[in-house]
N, C-alpha and C positions, 0 to 999 in steps of 0.2 A: 519207448515211444512206439506205438503200433503204426501200421501203414495208414490208418484213417486220420491220424493227427499230423502225419508228415507233411501233407500238402496245405495245411491251414496256415493262415497268416498269424503273426504275433498277437494281434488284437482279438482274433478268434479263439486262440488258445488261452489267453490271459485277459479276459474282459475287465476284471476289477483293477488290475495293474494298469491297463491302458486308460481306464477312466481316471484313476488317480494321477497318472502322469499328464494326461490332457488337462485336468483341472489345475495342476501346479504350473504347467506351461502357460495356461490362460491367465492365471493370476500374475505371473511374472511379466507377461506381455502387457497386461493392463497397467501394472506398476511402472514399467518403462515408458509407456505412452503418456501416463499422467506426469511423470517426471519431465519428459520432454515438453509437454504442454505448459507446465508451470514455469519451466526455465525460459521458454520462448515468450511467455506473456509478462513476466516480471523482471525483465532485464533492467529496467529503469528504477528499480526499487532503491530507495535512499532513506536515510534517517529523516523523519519529518520535523524534528525539533532541533534547534541550533545547538543545544547542549549535548544532544546525542551525536550530532555530526562531529563534535570535538573528539569523541572517543572512537569513532569508526572511520575506516577508509576502504575504498574499493580495491579489491585484489582480484586480478583476472584469473588466478588459479582457483581460489576458494570462494570467491564472491565478496563477502564483507569480512574484514578482520579488524582487530583492535589496533588503534594508533599507538605505537610504543611511546612510553614516557609521559603519558597524559595523566593528569590528576584533576579532580573536581567533584562537584555534587551532581547527582542524577536525580531529577525531580520527576516522580511518577504521580499519578492521580492518587494512589493509596499510600505512598511512602516516599521518603527521601533517603538517599544513601550516598555515602562518600565512596568514590571510585578512584582507584589507583591502578594504573597499568604499567608494568615494568618494561625494561628495555627490550625484552623478547616478545612483547605484545600480549603477555598473559596478565589477566586481571587478578 
């Protein structure tokens, strides 16, 4: 490194690297802000149909999780399916 490069800042010596790092940081910042916005706006989300409420429960750690030990039919607009959730809450 010669004396002319010694006093330059990192972004002056490596403009492409600085641009890539700035773009990645910007994308990460936008993703975090979007996540916070969605979480703050949709706290009251809940299953809209009674049959779905049977299979789900609110969990403060993960949001919504399966209700252990439930069995029944889930009716969707396009299909109907038999649902069984084991004792660990796995479908």
